[in-house]
Every structure is written in C-alpha cells, then in structure tokens.
C-alpha positions in Angstrom: -6.8 2.7 -14.5 -3.5 2.2 -16.5 -2.1 -1.0 -15.1 -4.5 -2.6 -12.4 -2.1 -5.5 -11.6 0.3 -3.0 -10.0 -1.9 -2.8 -7.0 -0.7 -6.3 -6.2 2.9 -4.9 -5.8 1.8 -1.8 -3.8 3.9 -1.5 -0.6 1.4 1.1 0.9 -1.7 -1.0 0.5 0.0 -4.4 1.1 -1.9 -4.9 4.4 -5.4 -4.0 3.2 -8.1 -6.6 3.2 -8.6 -6.2 -0.6 -5.0 -7.0 -1.3 -5.0 -9.9 1.2 -8.0 -11.4 -0.3 -7.3 -10.8 -4.0 -6.8 -13.7 -6.4 -3.3 -14.4 -7.3 -2.0 -14.3 -10.8 -1.3 -18.1 -10.6 -5.1 -18.6 -10.4 -5.5 -17.4 -13.9 -2.7 -19.2 -15.9 -3.8 -21.1 -18.9 -2.7 -24.7 -19.4 0.4 -23.7 -21.6 1.5 -21.1 -19.0 1.0 -23.6 -16.2 3.2 -26.2 -17.9 5.9 -23.6 -18.7 6.0 -22.4 -15.1 6.2 -26.0 -13.6 9.0 -26.7 -16.1 10.9 -23.7 -15.0 10.6 -24.6 -11.3 11.8 -28.2 -12.2 15.0 -26.7 -13.9 15.7 -24.5 -11.0 15.2 -27.4 -8.6 17.5 -29.5 -10.9 20.2 -26.9 -10.8 19.7 -26.5 -7.0 18.8 -22.7 -7.3 16.8 -21.5 -4.4 13.6 -19.6 -5.2 10.4 -18.5 -3.6 7.2 -18.1 -5.6 5.7 -14.6 -5.0 2.1 -14.6 -6.2 2.0 -10.7 -5.8 5.1 -10.0 -7.8 4.3 -7.9 -11.0 6.6 -5.8 -13.2 5.6 -2.4 -14.2 6.3 -2.7 -17.9 3.6 -4.1 -20.2 6.0 -5.9 -22.5 6.7 -8.8 -20.0 5.0 -12.2 -20.5 5.2 -15.4 -18.7 7.7 -15.3 -15.7 9.0 -12.3 -14.0 11.5 -12.3 -11.1 13.5 -10.4 -8.6 16.9 -11.4 -7.4 17.6 -10.8 -3.5 20.8 -10.6 -1.7 20.7 -12.3 1.8 16.9 -12.0 1.7 17.3 -8.4 2.6 16.6 -6.4 -0.4 16.1 -6.7 -4.2 19.3 -6.5 -6.2 17.5 -6.4 -9.5 14.6 -7.9 -11.4 13.4 -8.8 -14.8 11.5 -11.4 -16.8 10.5 -12.9 -20.1 9.5 -10.7 -23.1 8.8 -12.4 -26.3 7.5 -9.5 -28.3 9.8 -6.5 -27.2 12.2 -6.6 -30.1 9.4 -6.9 -32.6 7.5 -3.9 -31.0 10.7 -1.9 -31.4 10.8 -2.7 -35.2 13.1 -5.7 -35.1 12.4 -9.4 -35.8 10.3 -11.7 -33.7 13.0 -12.7 -31.1 12.0 -14.2 -27.7 14.0 -12.8 -24.8 14.7 -12.6 -21.2 16.6 -9.9 -19.3 17.0 -8.1 -16.1 18.2 -4.9 -14.6 20.3 -4.3 -11.5 20.8 -1.4 -9.3 24.4 0.0 -9.6 24.4 1.4 -6.0 23.0 -1.8 -4.5 25.6 -3.9 -6.4 28.5 -1.8 -5.0 26.9 -2.0 -1.5 26.8 -5.7 -1.7 30.4 -5.9 -3.0 31.6 -3.7 -0.1 29.7 -5.9 2.4 31.2 -9.1 0.9 34.6 -7.4 0.9 35.0 -8.1 -2.8 35.5 -4.4 -3.8 
C-alpha cells in the first residue's frame, strides 16, 4: 500500500508469476527520461564502465528520481547503492540543488578489502 514498486525488488516473491510477468519500469519512461537514460549508458560505455540494466531494481526511498543503481563486487553481492535525487535538499529546507549519492556497507567494504588483501 505504501510503496507498490518495492514488490519488484522483493527477494521472497521474485519467482512468482505476477513478478515474472509484471511490466518493467523502463516501459513507463517518458521521452525526457528515456533520453537521459540512453545518455547515461553512452557515457558509461565511453568510459568503459561495465554495467547491467536491472529492470527490477528499485530503491526504497521516495526522494529518488531518474536513475538508481547498485555497485557489486565480483558479481557476488551488493557493496552499496544509490541514485539521483533532485528534490531532496529542497525537501529538507535547503535550496533547489540536484544531487546523486550512494551508501556503502561498512562490513562489506572491510570484507572486500580483506579478500583483496588491501587491509
């Protein structure tokens, strides 16, 4: 009832027919958002940054708009995630400032550093 898009990211119901057959978020982008997304992918390609489009990825916070992302280590688990949030600062009483940000798990970061023998 509160955030119906979260069902797309549900690990428990991921195999259900409803989820498998649900439309993706990409099916509902307006023209401006489609152009923005294609431009972002072109920039990532230009910088040779590998990425995978996950049409089921949603973030649980309502202030995100446009692109959201997760960063993975060795394709094994998410190190962190974030996205674009143009109205967040203004919502908190500040000026209208577009932004992008992410959060990383401290324990997972240490685990990766230990595995890579950089700690």
